[in-house]
C-alpha positions in Angstrom: 5.0 -38.0 35.7 6.4 -38.9 39.1 5.0 -37.0 42.0 5.3 -37.2 45.8 1.6 -36.4 46.2 -1.3 -38.8 46.1 -2.5 -39.8 42.7 -6.0 -38.7 43.6 -4.9 -35.0 43.7 -3.5 -33.3 40.6 -1.9 -29.9 41.4 0.3 -29.6 38.3 -0.6 -27.0 35.8 -1.6 -28.7 32.5 0.9 -28.1 29.7 3.2 -26.0 31.9 6.5 -27.8 31.9 8.7 -24.8 32.4 10.0 -23.7 35.8 12.5 -21.1 36.7 15.9 -22.7 37.4 16.4 -20.5 40.4 13.6 -22.1 42.4 14.9 -25.6 41.7 18.5 -25.2 42.9 18.1 -24.8 46.6 15.7 -25.7 49.4 13.8 -22.5 50.1 11.6 -22.0 53.2 8.4 -22.5 51.2 9.8 -25.6 49.5 10.7 -27.1 52.9 7.2 -26.3 54.2 5.7 -28.0 51.2 8.0 -31.0 51.5 7.3 -31.5 55.2 3.5 -31.3 54.7 3.8 -33.8 51.8 2.5 -31.2 49.3 -0.9 -31.1 51.1 -2.3 -27.7 49.9 -4.9 -27.8 52.6 -2.1 -27.4 55.2 0.0 -24.8 53.3 0.6 -21.4 54.7 0.0 -19.8 51.3 -3.5 -21.3 51.1 -5.1 -18.4 52.8 -3.5 -15.9 50.4 -6.1 -16.7 47.7 -3.5 -16.5 45.0 -4.7 -16.6 41.4 -2.2 -19.2 40.2 -1.9 -23.0 40.2 0.7 -24.1 42.6 3.9 -25.4 41.0 5.6 -26.4 44.3 5.0 -30.2 43.9 6.9 -30.0 40.6 9.6 -27.9 42.3 9.9 -30.5 45.2 10.2 -33.4 42.7 13.0 -31.5 40.8 14.8 -30.6 44.0 14.8 -34.2 45.2 16.2 -35.3 41.9 18.9 -32.6 41.6 20.0 -31.7 45.2 18.5 -34.6 47.2 16.1 -34.6 50.1 16.6 -31.8 52.7 18.4 -32.5 56.0 15.8 -33.7 58.5 16.4 -30.9 61.0 16.6 -28.2 58.4 13.7 -25.8 58.8 14.8 -22.8 56.6 16.8 -22.3 53.5 
């Protein structure tokens, strides 16, 4: 399982290999934020939301890089 985050941290949900295709077709604002902070959940703007789900964004980022390529360096929003 290739990941752009450190091997020390595991953010993927175990056994959950399905993602909505809609979130893996374009760079969204949240995907860009995650990409630029290198999937560091401690720096994520959603961190303070206390959501009750396991973040799937690292998986989304890996898929986006494979399917549409890395975002333009100056691109800040979708």
